[in-house]
C-alpha positions, 0 to 999 in steps of 0.5 A: 435797156434798163432804167438807171440813173443817179436818181434811180440807182436800184439796178446797182443793187438788185443784181441786174447790172451784175448779171448783164456784165457776167453775161457780157450783155451791153447795157443801155439806160433810158432816162439817164438823167432820171427825175433830177430836172423834173421833180424837186425832191429830198433826193434831188436836194441832196444830189444838188448839194454835192453836184454843184461844187463838182460842176465847178471842179469838172467845168461841166453842167449838172446834166453832164455830170449825171451822164458821166456818173453813169458812164463811170460804172464798170458795166459800161452803161450807155445812156440813151439821150432823148434829145434832138437838140444839137447843142444838148447832143454836143454837151452829152458827148462832152460828158464822155471826156469827164474823168470822174474821181472814184470818191466823187462817184461815191459821194454822188451815190451816197447823196442819192441814197441818203445814207453812207455806204457800209 
């Protein structure tokens, strides 16, 4: 298990996901929603600006899009959802049905990073 989320995107750039994929090692992410719902930061405000219109586009919640963002990654990251609420689990499972556009995935990543990708 690694820490990886839209608000903690470091594993996308530090080589860990590349290594795990190359070695065919499954990836699980603890705290897949990151600090998005816990702290009001500049990063969260940037993400919120992008994610809110996407919630309408995909008829989903912010939490579902945060999970869909992780699930879209080619490393096949499996989020560890830390809830016992049947409603939250149902919503998390529904995130697997979101077909996120590649452009939207990168818009979210750039919002998290606070700058465009080169």
